[in-house]
C-alpha positions in Angstrom: -31.3 38.8 -30.8 -29.4 41.5 -29.5 -25.8 40.1 -27.8 -26.3 41.2 -24.4 -29.9 38.9 -24.1 -27.8 36.2 -25.3 -24.7 36.3 -23.0 -27.7 36.9 -20.8 -29.1 34.0 -21.5 -26.2 31.9 -21.1 -24.9 33.3 -18.2 -28.5 32.2 -17.3 -28.0 28.5 -19.2 -24.7 28.2 -17.1 -25.9 28.9 -13.1 -29.2 27.0 -13.6 -26.5 24.3 -13.9 -23.9 25.1 -11.8 -27.1 25.0 -9.1 -27.7 21.7 -9.9 -24.9 20.2 -8.5 -24.7 21.4 -4.9 -22.9 18.8 -3.3 -21.2 15.9 -3.9 -22.7 13.3 -6.3 -23.7 10.1 -4.8 -21.4 7.5 -3.8 -21.6 4.5 -6.7 -19.1 1.2 -6.2 -19.1 -1.3 -8.3 -20.4 -3.5 -5.8 -20.1 -6.8 -8.5 -16.2 -6.0 -9.4 -15.6 -4.9 -5.1 -17.2 -8.6 -4.4 -15.2 -10.5 -6.8 -11.8 -8.9 -5.3 -12.5 -9.7 -1.7 -12.5 -12.4 -2.4 -9.9 -13.3 -4.1 -7.5 -11.3 -1.7 -8.9 -13.6 0.9 -8.5 -16.6 -1.4 -5.1 -15.3 -2.8 -2.2 -18.1 -3.1 1.0 -15.7 -1.9 1.0 -12.2 -0.2 2.1 -10.6 -3.5 -1.1 -11.7 -5.4 -2.5 -10.5 -2.2 -0.8 -7.5 -3.1 -2.1 -6.3 -6.9 -5.9 -7.5 -5.9 -5.5 -4.9 -2.6 -4.1 -2.3 -5.7 -7.6 -2.7 -7.3 -9.5 -2.3 -4.3 -7.6 1.0 -3.7 -8.7 1.4 -7.2 -12.2 0.9 -5.9 -12.2 3.2 -2.8 -9.5 6.1 -4.0 -12.3 7.1 -6.6 -13.8 9.7 -5.5 -18.3 10.2 -6.1 -17.0 13.1 -8.8 -14.9 15.8 -10.3 -14.8 18.5 -7.1 -14.5 15.3 -4.9 -11.1 13.2 -6.3 -9.8 17.6 -7.5 -9.9 17.1 -2.7 -8.8 14.4 -2.6 -5.7 13.9 -4.6 -5.1 17.4 -3.1 -4.9 16.3 -0.1 -2.8 12.9 -1.0 -0.1 14.6 -2.9 0.1 17.4 -0.1 0.8 14.3 2.3 2.7 12.5 0.0 5.5 15.6 0.7 4.2 16.5 4.2 2.6 18.8 4.0 0.4 18.3 6.5 -1.8 21.3 7.4 -2.5 21.8 3.7 -3.3 17.8 3.3 -5.7 17.9 6.6 -7.4 21.1 5.0 -7.9 18.7 1.9 -9.8 15.8 3.4 -11.1 18.8 5.6 -13.0 19.9 2.2 -13.6 16.5 0.7 -16.1 15.3 4.1 -17.4 18.4 4.4 -18.3 18.7 0.7 -19.0 14.5 0.8 -19.7 13.4 3.6 -20.7 9.4 2.8 -17.6 9.5 0.8 -15.2 6.6 2.8 -12.1 7.2 1.8 -12.2 11.1 3.0 -12.2 9.5 6.7 -10.1 7.5 5.8 -6.9 9.6 4.2 -8.1 12.4 6.7 -7.3 9.7 10.1 -3.8 9.0 7.9 -2.4 12.5 8.7 -3.9 12.6 11.9 -2.4 9.0 12.9 1.0 10.6 11.1 0.6 13.6 13.5 0.3 11.4 16.5 -3.3 12.1 16.7 -4.8 9.1 17.4 -8.1 9.6 19.0 -9.2 11.7 16.4 -8.0 9.3 13.8 -10.2 6.8 15.2 -13.3 8.6 15.0 -12.3 9.0 11.4 -12.3 5.4 10.9 -15.1 4.5 12.7 -16.6 6.8 10.9 -14.7 5.1 6.8 -15.7 1.8 8.5 -19.4 2.6 8.9 -20.2 3.2 4.9 -17.4 0.8 4.3 -17.4 -2.4 7.0 -14.1 -4.1 4.9 -11.7 -1.2 3.7 -8.1 -2.4 4.7 -6.7 0.4 5.1 -9.5 1.7 7.5 -9.1 -1.5 9.9 -5.4 -1.5 9.7 -4.8 1.2 10.2 -7.4 1.3 13.5 -5.4 -1.0 14.8 -2.4 1.0 14.1 -3.9 3.3 16.2 -5.4 1.3 19.0 -2.0 -0.2 19.5 -0.8 3.7 19.8 -3.0 4.0 22.4 -2.2 0.9 24.4 -5.8 -0.8 23.6 -4.3 -4.2 22.1 -6.9 -6.0 22.8 -8.7 -3.8 20.2 -6.2 -3.3 18.3 -5.5 -7.4 18.6 -9.8 -7.4 17.6 -9.5 -4.7 14.6 -6.3 -6.7 12.8 -7.5 -10.1 13.2 -10.7 -8.9 11.3 -8.4 -7.2 8.6 -6.3 -10.9 8.4 -9.7 -12.3 8.0 -10.2 -10.4 4.7 -6.5 -10.2 3.7 -4.9 -13.3 5.9 -1.6 -11.6 3.8 -1.8 -8.5 4.3 2.3 -7.0 6.1 0.3 -6.0 9.5 -0.1 -9.4 10.1 3.8 -9.5 12.0 2.6 -7.3 14.3 -0.1 -9.5 16.1 2.4 -11.8 18.2 3.2 -8.6 19.4 0.4 -7.4 20.0 -0.7 -10.4 22.3 2.4 -11.2 24.7 1.8 -7.2 24.7 -1.3 -7.7 26.3 -0.2 -10.9 28.6 2.4 -8.5 29.8 -0.7 -6.2 30.5 -3.0 -8.8 32.4 0.3 -10.1 34.8 
């Protein structure tokens, strides 16, 4: 076999393999582990234990479906960490375009939008995250915070209460009396 023919065959084989993975791999979650962690968080005896267990949930949520999605997620988080919000948004936009069924892409983009005080678009992304992962504590508390920033206190209370039903030790629990007071002031 000539060198040219061998090179052509290798190139064709690699192109065939590349064309098989056009989009994101299916989102797969270890439901047994997730459900066990959710139950343990609900029953945690203190905030420290709840946080330790919640960290396990974050490991699940931040485990992207494939290597490319993971690279985009990690890039967005790294860019956000240094407040390069435009590049963070670009990474999360690319992640969502590539992997539209992955809840964490929407949650992370919403976080960047929240930092930018773009609360209405953040709510849209948080709704999309919660459609894909209804018990996502970060998305629930993020949604409560965005609603609070928009003065939609009754809705913020509902979301915060839903999050606290999943994890009664959330640090955001201290906001519930503030929200209830604000809601009472709005009704006067």
